[in-house]
MARBA-3410 file (N, C-alpha, C, O; in Angstrom, 1 decimal):
241
41.4,-3.8,-8.5,40.4,-3.9,-8.0,39.2,-3.1,-7.4,38.0,-3.0,-7.6 ~ 40.0,-2.5,-6.6,39.7,-1.0,-6.1,39.0,0.0,-5.8,38.2,0.4,-4.9 ~ 39.8,0.3,-7.1,39.3,1.5,-8.6,37.6,1.2,-8.8,36.7,1.9,-8.6 ~ 37.6,-0.1,-9.4,36.1,-0.4,-10.0,34.8,0.3,-9.2,34.7,0.4,-7.9 ~ 33.8,0.8,-10.1,33.1,1.7,-9.2,32.0,0.7,-9.3,31.8,0.0,-10.3
31.1,0.5,-8.2,29.9,-0.5,-8.2,28.9,0.1,-9.2,28.8,1.3,-9.4 ~ 28.0,-1.2,-9.8,27.4,-1.1,-10.5,26.0,-0.6,-9.6,25.8,-0.8,-8.4 ~ 25.5,-0.1,-10.3,23.9,0.7,-9.9,23.3,-0.3,-9.4,23.7,-1.4,-9.7 ~ 21.9,0.0,-8.3,21.3,-1.4,-8.5,19.9,-0.7,-8.7,19.8,0.5,-8.7 ~ 18.8,-1.4,-8.8,17.7,-1.3,-9.5,16.5,-1.9,-8.5,16.6,-3.1,-8.6
15.7,-1.7,-7.7,14.8,-2.3,-7.4,13.3,-2.1,-7.4,12.7,-1.6,-6.5 ~ 12.9,-2.7,-8.5,11.2,-2.8,-9.3,10.4,-2.7,-8.4,10.4,-3.6,-7.6 ~ 9.6,-2.0,-8.3,8.3,-2.1,-7.2,7.2,-2.4,-8.3,7.3,-1.7,-9.3 ~ 6.4,-3.1,-8.2,5.1,-3.4,-9.6,3.8,-2.7,-8.6,4.0,-3.2,-7.5 ~ 2.9,-2.0,-8.4,1.9,-2.2,-7.3,0.8,-3.4,-8.9,1.0,-3.7,-10.0
-0.1,-3.6,-8.1,-1.3,-4.5,-8.9,-2.5,-4.2,-8.7,-3.3,-4.5,-7.8 ~ -2.8,-3.4,-9.9,-4.0,-2.6,-9.5,-5.2,-3.5,-8.9,-5.1,-4.7,-9.1 ~ -6.4,-3.0,-8.0,-7.6,-3.7,-7.4,-8.2,-4.5,-8.4,-8.3,-4.4,-9.6 ~ -8.6,-5.4,-7.7,-9.5,-7.1,-8.1,-8.7,-6.8,-10.5,-9.0,-6.5,-11.7 ~ -7.5,-7.0,-9.5,-6.4,-8.2,-10.5,-7.1,-9.2,-11.4,-8.1,-9.2,-10.8
-7.2,-10.0,-12.3,-7.8,-11.4,-12.4,-6.4,-12.1,-12.2,-5.4,-11.9,-12.9 ~ -6.4,-13.0,-11.2,-5.3,-14.2,-12.0,-4.7,-14.3,-12.3,-3.5,-14.1,-12.0 ~ -5.2,-15.0,-13.7,-5.1,-14.8,-15.1,-4.0,-13.5,-16.1,-3.2,-13.6,-16.9 ~ -4.6,-12.4,-15.4,-3.4,-11.0,-15.9,-2.7,-11.1,-14.6,-2.0,-10.0,-14.6 ~ -2.4,-11.6,-13.4,-1.4,-11.4,-12.9,-0.8,-12.3,-13.4,0.4,-12.0,-13.4
-1.0,-13.4,-13.9,0.0,-14.7,-14.2,1.0,-13.9,-15.1,2.2,-13.6,-15.0 ~ -0.1,-13.4,-16.2,0.9,-13.6,-17.3,2.0,-12.2,-16.9,2.9,-12.1,-17.8 ~ 2.1,-11.3,-16.1,3.0,-10.6,-15.6,3.5,-10.6,-15.0,4.1,-9.6,-14.6 ~ 3.9,-11.9,-14.2,4.9,-12.9,-13.5,5.7,-14.0,-14.4,6.7,-14.7,-14.1 ~ 4.8,-13.9,-15.7,5.9,-14.7,-16.9,6.9,-13.3,-17.5,8.1,-13.3,-17.7
6.1,-12.3,-17.6,7.2,-11.6,-17.7,8.5,-11.5,-16.9,9.6,-11.6,-17.4 ~ 8.3,-11.3,-15.8,9.7,-11.5,-14.6,10.0,-12.1,-15.2,10.7,-11.6,-16.0 ~ 9.8,-13.2,-15.3,10.6,-15.0,-15.2,11.5,-14.7,-16.7,12.7,-14.7,-16.7 ~ 10.5,-14.3,-17.9,11.6,-14.5,-18.8,12.8,-13.0,-18.7,13.8,-13.0,-19.5 ~ 12.8,-12.4,-18.3,13.6,-11.5,-17.4,14.7,-11.6,-17.1,15.8,-11.3,-17.5
13.9,-12.6,-16.1,15.1,-12.8,-15.1,15.6,-11.7,-14.5,16.9,-11.5,-14.5 ~ 14.4,-10.7,-13.8,14.4,-9.8,-13.4,13.5,-9.4,-11.5,12.4,-9.0,-11.4 ~ 14.1,-9.7,-10.8,12.8,-10.2,-9.5,12.3,-8.9,-9.8,12.8,-7.8,-10.2 ~ 11.1,-9.3,-9.5,10.3,-8.1,-8.7,9.3,-7.9,-8.1,8.2,-8.3,-8.3 ~ 9.8,-7.1,-6.9,8.5,-7.1,-5.9,7.0,-6.7,-6.4,7.0,-5.9,-7.4
6.1,-7.1,-6.0,4.6,-7.3,-6.0,4.5,-6.5,-4.7,4.9,-6.9,-3.6 ~ 3.5,-5.1,-5.0,3.2,-4.6,-3.6,1.4,-4.7,-4.2,1.0,-4.3,-5.4 ~ 0.7,-5.2,-3.3,-1.1,-5.7,-3.3,-1.2,-4.9,-2.1,-0.4,-4.7,-1.2 ~ -2.8,-4.4,-2.4,-3.2,-4.1,-0.8,-4.0,-6.0,-0.5,-4.1,-7.1,-1.1 ~ -4.4,-5.4,0.8,-4.7,-6.6,1.6,-6.0,-7.1,0.7,-6.0,-8.3,0.7
-7.0,-6.5,-0.1,-8.3,-7.2,-0.9,-7.6,-8.0,-1.9,-8.2,-8.8,-2.5 ~ -6.3,-7.9,-2.3,-5.8,-8.5,-3.6,-5.0,-9.3,-3.1,-4.7,-10.0,-4.1 ~ -4.4,-9.7,-2.2,-3.1,-10.6,-1.6,-3.2,-12.3,-2.0,-2.4,-13.0,-2.5 ~ -5.0,-12.6,-1.5,-4.8,-13.2,-1.9,-5.1,-14.5,-3.0,-5.1,-15.7,-2.9 ~ -5.2,-13.0,-4.2,-5.0,-13.7,-6.2,-3.2,-13.5,-6.0,-2.4,-14.5,-6.2
-2.7,-12.4,-5.7,-1.0,-12.2,-6.2,-0.7,-13.8,-5.0,-0.3,-14.7,-5.6 ~ -0.9,-14.0,-3.6,-0.5,-15.1,-3.2,-0.6,-16.8,-3.6,0.2,-17.7,-3.3 ~ -2.2,-16.8,-4.6,-2.4,-17.8,-5.3,-1.4,-17.9,-6.1,-0.4,-18.5,-5.8 ~ -1.4,-17.4,-7.2,-0.3,-16.9,-8.6,0.6,-17.5,-7.9,0.3,-18.7,-7.7 ~ 1.7,-17.0,-7.2,2.8,-17.3,-6.9,3.9,-18.3,-6.4,5.1,-18.5,-6.5
2.4,-19.1,-5.4,2.8,-19.9,-4.7,2.3,-21.3,-5.5,2.3,-22.5,-5.1 ~ 1.9,-20.8,-7.0,2.0,-22.0,-7.7,3.3,-22.3,-8.9,3.5,-23.3,-9.5 ~ 4.2,-20.7,-8.8,5.4,-20.6,-9.7,6.4,-20.7,-8.4,6.5,-21.6,-7.7 ~ 7.2,-19.0,-8.4,8.4,-19.2,-7.2,8.3,-18.7,-6.2,9.1,-18.0,-5.6 ~ 7.1,-19.1,-5.8,7.2,-18.6,-4.1,6.7,-16.7,-3.9,6.4,-15.8,-4.7
6.9,-16.8,-2.7,6.0,-15.4,-2.0,7.0,-14.4,-1.9,6.6,-13.2,-2.1 ~ 8.5,-14.7,-1.7,9.5,-13.7,-1.3,9.5,-12.2,-1.9,10.1,-11.2,-1.5 ~ 8.7,-12.4,-3.1,8.6,-10.4,-3.7,7.2,-10.0,-4.1,6.6,-9.8,-5.2 ~ 6.8,-10.4,-2.2,5.1,-9.1,-2.0,5.4,-8.7,-1.2,5.8,-9.1,-0.1 ~ 5.0,-7.5,-1.7,5.1,-6.3,-0.1,3.3,-5.6,0.0,2.4,-5.3,-0.8
3.5,-5.6,1.2,1.6,-4.9,1.5,2.1,-3.5,1.4,3.1,-2.9,1.9 ~ 0.5,-2.9,0.4,0.3,-1.6,0.4,-0.8,-1.2,1.2,-1.9,-1.6,1.3 ~ 0.0,-0.1,2.1,-1.2,0.9,3.5,-1.6,1.8,2.7,-1.1,2.2,1.7 ~ -2.8,2.2,3.3,-3.1,3.5,2.9,-2.6,4.3,4.4,-2.9,4.1,5.5 ~ -1.4,5.7,3.4,-0.8,6.2,4.9,-1.4,6.3,6.2,-0.8,6.0,7.2
-3.2,6.8,6.5,-3.4,6.4,7.5,-3.0,5.2,8.7,-2.3,5.2,9.7 ~ -3.3,4.7,8.2,-2.5,3.2,8.8,-1.6,3.7,9.6,-2.0,3.9,10.8 ~ -0.2,4.1,9.1,0.6,4.4,9.8,0.5,5.4,11.3,1.4,5.3,12.1 ~ -0.4,6.1,11.6,-0.3,6.7,12.8,-1.7,5.9,14.1,-1.9,6.3,15.3 ~ -2.5,4.5,13.2,-3.6,4.3,14.7,-2.5,2.7,14.8,-2.1,1.9,14.0
-2.5,2.8,15.8,-1.9,1.5,16.5,-3.0,0.0,15.8,-2.7,-0.8,14.9 ~ -3.9,0.1,16.4,-4.7,-1.0,16.3,-5.0,-1.3,14.5,-4.8,-2.4,14.2 ~ -5.4,-0.6,13.7,-5.5,-1.1,12.8,-4.5,-1.3,11.7,-4.7,-1.8,10.6 ~ -3.0,-0.8,12.5,-2.6,-0.6,11.4,-1.8,-2.4,11.4,-1.4,-3.0,10.4 ~ -1.7,-3.2,13.4,-1.1,-4.2,13.5,-2.4,-5.0,13.1,-2.3,-6.2,13.2
-3.7,-4.6,12.6,-4.5,-5.6,12.0,-4.2,-6.4,10.4,-4.0,-7.6,10.0 ~ -4.2,-4.7,9.7,-3.9,-5.2,8.5,-2.5,-5.9,7.8,-2.4,-6.8,6.9 ~ -1.5,-5.1,8.7,0.2,-6.7,9.3,-0.7,-7.9,8.8,-0.7,-8.5,7.8 ~ -2.0,-8.0,10.6,-1.6,-9.7,10.6,-2.6,-10.3,10.1,-3.2,-11.1,10.9 ~ -3.1,-10.0,9.0,-4.8,-10.2,8.2,-3.4,-10.3,6.7,-3.9,-10.8,5.6
-2.6,-10.1,6.7,-1.5,-10.0,5.4,-0.5,-11.1,5.5,-0.3,-12.0,4.7 ~ 0.3,-10.9,7.2,0.9,-12.6,6.6,0.0,-13.8,7.2,0.5,-14.9,7.4 ~ -1.1,-13.7,7.5,-1.9,-14.6,7.3,-2.4,-15.4,6.1,-2.8,-16.5,6.2 ~ -2.4,-14.5,5.0,-1.6,-14.5,3.8,-1.2,-15.9,2.8,-1.4,-16.9,2.2 ~ 0.1,-14.4,3.3,0.9,-15.0,2.7,2.5,-15.2,3.3,3.6,-15.4,2.7
2.1,-15.1,5.1,3.0,-16.0,5.2,4.2,-14.8,6.2,3.9,-14.0,7.1 ~ 5.5,-15.1,5.7,6.9,-14.0,5.9,6.9,-12.4,5.4,8.0,-12.1,5.1 ~ 5.9,-11.3,5.3,5.9,-10.3,5.4,6.5,-9.1,6.1,6.1,-8.6,7.1 ~ 7.7,-8.8,4.9,8.7,-7.7,5.9,8.8,-6.7,5.3,9.8,-6.0,5.3 ~ 7.4,-6.5,4.2,8.0,-5.1,3.7,6.9,-4.8,3.2,6.1,-5.4,2.5
7.0,-2.8,3.9,5.7,-2.8,3.5,5.7,-1.4,2.6,6.8,-0.7,2.6 ~ 4.8,-0.9,1.9,4.9,0.3,0.8,3.9,0.8,0.7,2.9,0.3,0.3 ~ 4.0,2.1,1.3,3.4,3.8,1.2,3.2,5.1,0.3,3.8,6.1,0.2 ~ 1.9,4.7,-0.5,2.2,6.4,-2.0,2.3,7.6,-0.8,1.8,7.4,0.3 ~ 2.7,8.5,-1.1,3.1,9.6,-0.6,4.1,10.2,0.4,5.3,10.1,0.4
2.9,11.1,1.5,4.6,11.2,2.3,3.9,10.8,3.8,3.9,11.7,4.6 ~ 3.7,10.1,4.0,3.4,9.7,5.4,3.5,10.1,6.7,4.6,10.6,6.8 ~ 2.7,10.1,7.8,3.6,10.8,9.2,3.7,9.3,9.8,2.6,8.7,9.9 ~ 4.7,8.7,10.1,5.1,7.5,10.0,5.3,7.4,11.9,6.5,7.4,12.4 ~ 3.8,7.3,12.9,4.1,7.1,13.9,4.4,6.1,14.9,4.7,6.2,16.1
4.3,5.4,14.2,4.3,3.5,15.6,5.7,2.8,14.0,5.4,2.1,13.1 ~ 6.7,3.2,14.3,7.8,2.6,13.5,8.6,1.3,14.4,9.3,0.3,14.1 ~ 7.8,2.0,16.0,8.2,0.7,16.5,7.1,-0.8,16.4,7.5,-2.0,16.5 ~ 6.0,-0.3,16.1,5.1,-1.2,15.8,5.3,-1.9,14.6,5.2,-3.2,14.8 ~ 5.8,-1.5,13.3,6.3,-2.3,12.4,7.6,-3.3,12.6,7.7,-4.5,12.2
8.2,-2.7,13.2,9.4,-3.7,14.4,9.3,-4.8,14.5,9.8,-5.9,14.1 ~ 7.9,-4.1,15.6,7.1,-5.7,16.6,6.5,-6.9,15.5,6.4,-8.1,15.8 ~ 6.0,-6.2,13.8,4.9,-6.8,13.8,5.9,-7.9,12.1,5.3,-8.4,11.2 ~ 7.5,-7.8,12.1,8.2,-8.2,11.3,8.4,-6.8,10.0,8.9,-7.3,9.0 ~ 8.3,-6.1,10.0,8.4,-5.2,8.7,10.1,-5.2,9.0,10.7,-5.5,10.0
10.4,-5.0,8.2,12.1,-4.2,7.9,12.1,-3.0,7.1,12.7,-2.0,7.5 ~ 11.5,-3.2,6.0,11.5,-2.3,5.0,10.3,-1.3,4.8,9.1,-1.6,4.7 ~ 10.7,-0.1,4.8,9.4,0.5,4.6,9.7,1.7,3.5,10.5,2.6,3.7 ~ 8.7,1.6,1.9,8.6,2.2,0.9,8.4,3.4,0.8,7.2,3.4,0.5 ~ 8.6,4.2,0.9,7.5,5.7,0.6,8.0,6.7,-0.8,9.1,6.6,-1.5
6.9,7.5,-1.0,7.7,8.4,-1.7,8.4,9.5,-1.2,8.9,10.6,-1.6 ~ 8.3,9.3,-0.8,8.7,11.0,0.4,8.8,10.2,1.8,8.0,9.3,2.2 ~ 10.4,10.8,2.5,10.4,10.9,4.0,9.5,11.9,4.8,9.5,13.1,4.6 ~ 8.9,11.3,5.7,8.9,12.3,6.3,9.4,13.2,7.4,10.6,13.4,7.0 ~ 9.2,13.8,8.4,10.1,15.0,8.7,10.7,14.4,10.3,10.1,14.6,11.4
11.0,14.2,10.3,11.3,13.8,12.4,12.5,13.7,13.1,13.4,13.2,12.4 ~ 12.9,14.0,14.1,13.7,14.3,15.2,15.0,13.9,16.0,15.6,14.5,17.0 ~ 15.3,13.0,15.4,16.6,12.2,15.1,16.9,12.2,14.1,16.4,12.5,13.1 ~ 18.0,11.5,14.5,18.5,11.3,12.8,19.0,9.6,12.5,19.1,8.7,13.4 ~ 19.1,9.3,11.3,19.2,8.2,10.9,20.9,7.2,11.7,22.2,7.2,11.6
19.7,6.2,12.7,21.1,5.3,13.3,21.8,4.7,12.8,22.9,4.7,13.3 ~ 21.7,4.0,11.9,22.7,3.9,11.1,23.4,4.0,9.2,22.8,3.3,8.4 ~ 24.0,4.7,9.0,24.6,5.4,7.8,24.2,4.4,6.6,24.5,3.2,6.7 ~ 23.4,5.0,5.4,23.5,4.1,4.2,24.2,4.7,3.5,24.5,5.8,3.7 ~ 24.7,3.7,2.2,25.8,3.8,1.2,25.4,5.5,0.7,24.4,6.1,0.4
26.4,5.8,0.7,26.2,7.3,-0.9,25.2,7.2,-1.5,24.6,6.1,-1.3 ~ 24.8,7.6,-2.0,23.9,7.9,-3.5,22.6,6.5,-3.4,22.0,5.9,-4.3 ~ 22.5,6.4,-1.6,21.0,4.7,-1.5,20.1,5.9,-0.7,20.5,6.4,0.3 ~ 18.9,6.1,-1.1,18.0,7.1,-0.6,17.2,6.0,0.4,16.3,5.3,0.0 ~ 17.8,6.1,2.1,17.1,5.1,2.7,17.6,5.9,3.8,18.3,6.9,3.7
17.1,5.2,5.3,17.5,5.7,6.2,17.0,5.0,7.2,15.8,4.6,6.9 ~ 17.3,4.7,8.4,16.8,4.0,9.8,16.7,4.5,11.2,17.5,4.1,12.0 ~ 15.6,5.7,11.5,15.1,6.3,12.4,15.3,4.8,13.6,16.1,4.8,14.5 ~ 14.5,4.0,13.5,14.7,2.9,14.4,15.5,2.1,13.8,16.0,2.1,12.7 ~ 15.7,1.1,15.2,16.8,-0.1,14.7,15.9,-1.3,14.4,15.2,-1.4,15.3
15.7,-2.0,13.5,15.5,-2.9,12.3,14.2,-2.7,11.5,13.2,-3.4,11.1 ~ 14.6,-1.4,11.2,13.7,-1.0,10.1,14.4,-0.2,9.1,15.3,0.7,9.4 ~ 14.2,-0.4,7.8,15.4,0.2,7.2,13.9,1.3,5.7,13.3,0.6,4.8 ~ 13.7,2.6,5.9,13.0,3.8,4.8,13.9,4.1,4.2,14.9,4.5,4.7 ~ 13.5,3.8,2.4,14.0,4.6,2.3,12.5,4.7,0.6,11.6,4.0,0.4
13.2,6.0,-0.1,12.4,6.9,-1.0,11.9,5.6,-2.4,12.1,4.4,-2.4 ~ 11.3,6.1,-3.0,11.1,5.1,-4.4,10.6,6.8,-5.3,10.1,7.9,-5.1 ~ 11.4,5.9,-6.8,10.9,7.4,-7.7,9.9,7.0,-8.2,9.8,6.1,-9.1 ~ 8.6,7.8,-7.6,7.2,7.4,-7.9,7.4,8.3,-9.1,8.3,9.1,-9.3 ~ 6.1,8.0,-10.2,5.6,7.9,-11.4,4.1,8.1,-12.1,3.3,7.8,-13.0
4.6,8.8,-10.6,2.7,9.6,-11.2,2.2,10.0,-12.9,3.0,10.7,-13.4 ~ 1.6,9.8,-13.4,1.1,10.4,-14.4,2.1,10.3,-15.6,2.3,11.1,-16.5 ~ 2.9,8.9,-15.1,4.0,8.8,-16.3,4.0,8.6,-17.3,2.9,8.0,-17.5 ~ 4.7,8.7,-18.5,4.1,8.5,-20.3,5.4,8.1,-20.8,6.3,8.8,-21.2 ~ 5.5,6.6,-20.9,6.7,5.8,-20.9,7.6,5.6,-20.2,7.5,6.1,-19.1
8.5,5.0,-20.6,9.9,5.0,-19.6,10.4,5.5,-19.7,11.5,5.2,-19.3 ~ 10.2,7.0,-20.1,11.1,8.7,-19.3,9.9,8.9,-18.3,10.0,10.0,-17.9 ~ 8.7,8.2,-17.7,8.2,8.9,-16.5,9.0,7.7,-15.9,9.9,8.0,-15.1 ~ 8.8,6.7,-16.0,9.0,6.0,-14.7,10.6,5.9,-14.4,10.9,4.9,-13.8 ~ 11.4,6.5,-14.7,12.6,6.4,-14.4,13.5,8.0,-13.8,13.3,9.0,-14.4
14.5,8.1,-12.7,14.3,9.0,-12.4,15.0,9.6,-13.0,15.1,10.7,-12.6 ~ 16.1,9.1,-14.4,17.0,9.7,-15.6,16.2,9.8,-16.5,15.3,9.0,-16.7 ~ 16.6,10.9,-17.1,16.6,10.9,-18.3,16.2,9.6,-19.7,16.5,8.5,-19.3 ~ 15.7,9.6,-20.8,15.2,8.2,-21.8,17.1,8.7,-22.2,17.6,9.7,-22.7 ~ 17.5,7.1,-21.5,18.6,6.4,-22.6,19.5,6.7,-21.8,20.5,6.3,-22.3
19.7,7.3,-20.5,21.2,7.7,-19.4,20.9,6.2,-18.5,20.0,5.5,-18.2 ~ 22.5,6.3,-18.2,22.2,5.3,-17.1,22.4,5.1,-15.8,23.4,5.7,-15.4 ~ 21.7,4.4,-15.0,21.4,4.6,-14.1,22.8,5.0,-13.4,23.8,4.3,-13.8 ~ 23.4,6.3,-12.1,24.3,6.1,-12.2,25.2,4.7,-11.0,24.7,3.8,-10.3 ~ 26.3,5.0,-11.2,27.1,3.9,-10.7,27.2,3.7,-8.7,27.2,4.7,-8.0
27.2,2.9,-8.5,27.0,2.6,-6.7,25.5,3.8,-6.5,25.3,4.5,-5.6 ~ 25.1,3.6,-7.2,23.4,4.2,-6.1,22.8,3.0,-6.5,22.9,1.9,-7.1 ~ 21.6,3.9,-5.7,20.1,2.9,-5.2,19.2,3.3,-5.7,18.7,4.1,-4.9 ~ 18.4,3.3,-7.1,17.1,3.4,-7.3,16.0,2.2,-7.1,16.3,1.1,-7.3 ~ 14.7,2.8,-6.4,13.6,1.5,-6.1,12.3,2.7,-7.1,11.7,3.7,-6.9
12.3,1.7,-8.2,11.1,2.2,-8.9,10.2,1.6,-9.1,10.2,0.4,-9.3 ~ 8.8,2.3,-8.9,7.4,2.6,-8.6,6.6,2.6,-9.9,6.1,3.5,-10.4 ~ 6.7,0.6,-10.5,5.9,0.9,-11.2,4.2,1.4,-11.3,3.4,0.5,-11.8 ~ 3.8,2.3,-11.0,2.1,2.5,-9.9,1.0,1.5,-11.1,1.2,1.3,-12.3 ~ 0.0,1.2,-10.5,-0.6,0.5,-11.3,-1.9,0.5,-10.6,-2.8,-0.4,-10.9
-2.1,2.0,-9.4,-3.6,2.2,-8.8,-3.9,3.1,-9.0,-4.8,3.8,-8.3 ~ -3.2,3.6,-10.2,-4.6,4.7,-10.8,-6.1,4.6,-11.1,-6.9,5.4,-10.9 ~ -6.3,3.3,-11.7,-7.5,3.2,-12.1,-6.9,2.2,-13.3,-7.7,1.4,-13.7 ~ -5.5,2.2,-14.0,-5.1,2.0,-15.6,-5.6,0.0,-16.0,-5.5,-1.1,-15.4 ~ -6.0,0.4,-17.2,-7.0,-1.2,-17.6,-4.9,-2.2,-17.6,-3.8,-1.8,-17.8
-5.4,-3.5,-17.3,-4.2,-4.4,-17.6,-3.0,-4.5,-18.6,-1.8,-4.9,-18.6 ~ -3.8,-3.9,-19.7,-2.7,-3.8,-20.9,-2.0,-2.7,-21.0,-0.9,-2.7,-21.6 ~ -2.3,-1.7,-20.4,-1.7,-0.7,-20.1,-0.7,-0.6,-18.7,-0.5,0.6,-18.3 ~ -0.2,-1.4,-18.0,0.1,-1.7,-16.7,1.5,-3.0,-17.7,2.7,-3.1,-17.5 ~ 0.9,-3.5,-18.3,1.5,-4.5,-18.9,2.5,-3.5,-19.1,3.2,-3.1,-18.3
2.5,-3.1,-20.4,3.3,-2.0,-21.0,4.4,-1.8,-20.5,5.5,-2.1,-20.9 ~ 4.1,-0.9,-19.1,4.6,0.3,-18.3,5.8,-1.3,-17.6,7.0,-1.4,-17.7 ~ 4.9,-2.4,-17.1,6.2,-3.6,-16.5,7.4,-3.9,-17.9,8.6,-3.7,-17.9 ~ 6.4,-4.5,-19.4,7.7,-4.0,-20.2,8.5,-3.6,-20.3,9.5,-4.2,-20.2 ~ 8.4,-2.4,-20.7,9.1,-1.0,-21.2,10.2,-1.1,-19.4,11.2,-0.5,-19.4
9.8,-1.5,-18.6,10.6,-1.0,-17.7,11.5,-2.8,-17.4,12.3,-2.9,-16.5 ~ 11.3,-3.7,-18.1,11.8,-4.6,-17.8,13.1,-4.5,-18.9,14.2,-4.5,-18.5 ~ 12.8,-4.6,-19.7,13.8,-3.8,-21.3,14.6,-3.2,-21.1,15.8,-3.3,-21.5 ~ 14.1,-2.1,-19.9,15.7,-1.0,-20.0,16.1,-1.9,-19.0,15.6,-3.0,-19.3 ~ 16.5,-2.0,-18.1,16.7,-3.5,-16.7,17.3,-3.9,-17.9,18.3,-3.2,-18.0
17.2,-4.8,-18.9,17.7,-6.0,-18.8,18.8,-5.2,-20.1,19.8,-5.8,-20.4 ~ 18.5,-4.0,-20.7,19.7,-3.4,-21.7,20.4,-2.8,-21.1,21.4,-2.3,-21.8 ~ 20.5,-2.5,-19.3,21.5,-2.1,-18.7,22.4,-2.9,-17.8,23.2,-2.6,-16.9 ~ 21.9,-4.4,-18.3,22.1,-5.6,-17.5,23.6,-6.4,-18.1,24.6,-7.0,-17.7 ~ 22.7,-5.8,-19.8,24.0,-6.2,-20.7,24.9,-5.0,-21.3,25.8,-5.3,-22.1
24.8,-4.1,-20.9,25.4,-3.1,-21.0,26.4,-2.4,-20.4,27.4,-2.2,-21.1 ~ 26.3,-2.0,-19.1,26.6,-1.8,-17.4,26.4,-2.5,-16.3,27.1,-2.3,-15.3 ~ 25.6,-3.3,-16.5,26.7,-4.3,-15.6,25.5,-3.9,-14.1,25.8,-3.8,-12.9 ~ 24.0,-3.6,-14.9,23.5,-3.8,-13.7,23.4,-4.2,-12.8,23.8,-5.3,-12.9 ~ 23.0,-3.9,-11.7,22.0,-5.1,-11.0,20.5,-5.1,-10.2,19.9,-4.0,-10.5
20.1,-5.6,-9.7,18.6,-6.3,-9.5,18.2,-6.5,-8.0,18.8,-7.4,-7.3 ~ 17.2,-5.6,-7.4,17.2,-7.0,-6.2,15.7,-6.2,-6.4,15.2,-5.5,-7.2 ~ 15.2,-7.1,-4.3,13.9,-7.2,-4.7,13.5,-6.7,-3.0,13.9,-7.4,-2.0 ~ 12.8,-5.4,-2.7,12.9,-4.9,-1.9,13.5,-5.3,-0.3,14.3,-4.7,0.5 ~ 12.7,-6.8,-0.2,13.5,-7.2,1.3,15.2,-7.5,1.0,16.1,-7.5,1.8
15.3,-7.7,0.2,16.9,-7.5,0.1,17.0,-6.8,0.4,17.1,-7.1,1.6 ~ 17.2,-5.4,0.4,17.6,-4.0,1.0,18.4,-4.8,2.7,19.3,-5.6,2.8 ~ 17.5,-4.3,3.5,18.5,-4.8,4.8,19.6,-5.4,4.9,20.5,-4.8,5.4 ~ 19.6,-6.6,4.6,20.7,-7.9,4.1,21.8,-7.0,3.1,23.0,-7.0,3.5 ~ 21.3,-6.1,1.7,22.7,-5.5,1.2,22.8,-4.2,2.3,24.0,-3.8,2.4
22.1,-3.5,2.8,22.9,-2.4,3.7,24.1,-3.0,4.7,25.3,-2.9,4.6 ~ 23.0,-3.7,5.7,23.8,-5.0,6.3,25.2,-4.6,5.6,25.8,-3.5,5.8 ~ 25.6,-5.8,4.4,27.2,-6.1,4.0,28.1,-4.4,3.7,29.3,-4.1,4.1 ~ 27.2,-3.5,3.1,27.7,-2.1,2.1,28.4,-1.9,3.7,29.6,-1.7,3.9 ~ 27.3,-1.9,5.2,28.0,-1.0,6.4,29.6,-2.5,6.9,30.6,-2.4,7.7
29.3,-3.5,6.1,30.7,-4.4,6.8,31.9,-4.9,5.3,32.8,-5.8,5.2 ~ 31.3,-3.8,4.3,32.7,-3.3,3.2,32.4,-4.8,2.6,33.5,-5.3,2.2 ~ 31.1,-5.7,2.3,31.0,-6.6,2.0,29.7,-6.4,1.0,29.2,-7.5,0.8 ~ 29.2,-5.6,0.6,27.8,-5.0,-0.4,28.6,-5.6,-1.5,28.0,-6.6,-1.8 ~ 29.4,-5.6,-2.0,29.8,-6.6,-3.6,29.1,-8.0,-3.6,28.3,-8.5,-4.4
29.4,-8.4,-2.7,29.4,-10.6,-3.1,28.2,-10.5,-2.1,28.2,-11.7,-1.8 ~ 27.2,-10.0,-1.5,25.5,-9.7,-1.4,24.9,-9.3,-2.4,23.8,-9.7,-2.7 ~ 25.9,-8.1,-3.2,24.3,-7.9,-4.2,24.6,-9.0,-6.3,23.9,-9.1,-7.3 ~ 26.1,-9.5,-5.8,26.0,-10.6,-6.7,24.9,-11.5,-6.6,24.1,-11.8,-7.4 ~ 25.2,-12.2,-4.9,24.0,-12.9,-4.9,23.2,-12.9,-4.8,22.5,-13.9,-4.5
22.5,-11.6,-4.9,21.0,-10.6,-5.1,20.4,-11.2,-6.4,19.4,-10.8,-6.9
END
């Protein structure tokens, strides 16, 4: 038992393009339902009502993260206002996604506002080391108590599934690692293009789940998974996720 390697964990974050219709978003949700792979839907404030309306009639709002502009992370009042407005729509908001390499000046405010997971493309430079260790192969850190930061695998200008993944096409995710895969829909793609990306990502996950036992989770699951890893019980929590 002790010699069995832990499976890889994958978190799928799918950006909802601006002004996506409710019917189009509902179609994407059905893809996730059919694959039984959880998807974290990432939307900015202007599209949260559409996302919330569709999800409230389906499986609930647990898999929603707020997309924020990087400049908000260095300005307290607008940051507080953006999170508050999002919480008015979706309720328990605990995850934020920011593209690029933002300078995060107000981590304590994020914690005060109930944010437990911050996903970025790259970590910014900080003077403090991580207050809690992350498992080997998990691109996570905790600069302040109550907030985990994680880097995604961005796929800007992706071409097919090989562009979606940090590994070559056909390769398996390394055992025991975490990858947050960013299916980006913020570049003005058509709904058909975004659907194709989602289908390819879900197809890859399904094949890996069947062959090597890949595990999937929501972005909001990460604090609990990391906490369980620190107690030596990550396996049971991962199975529950």
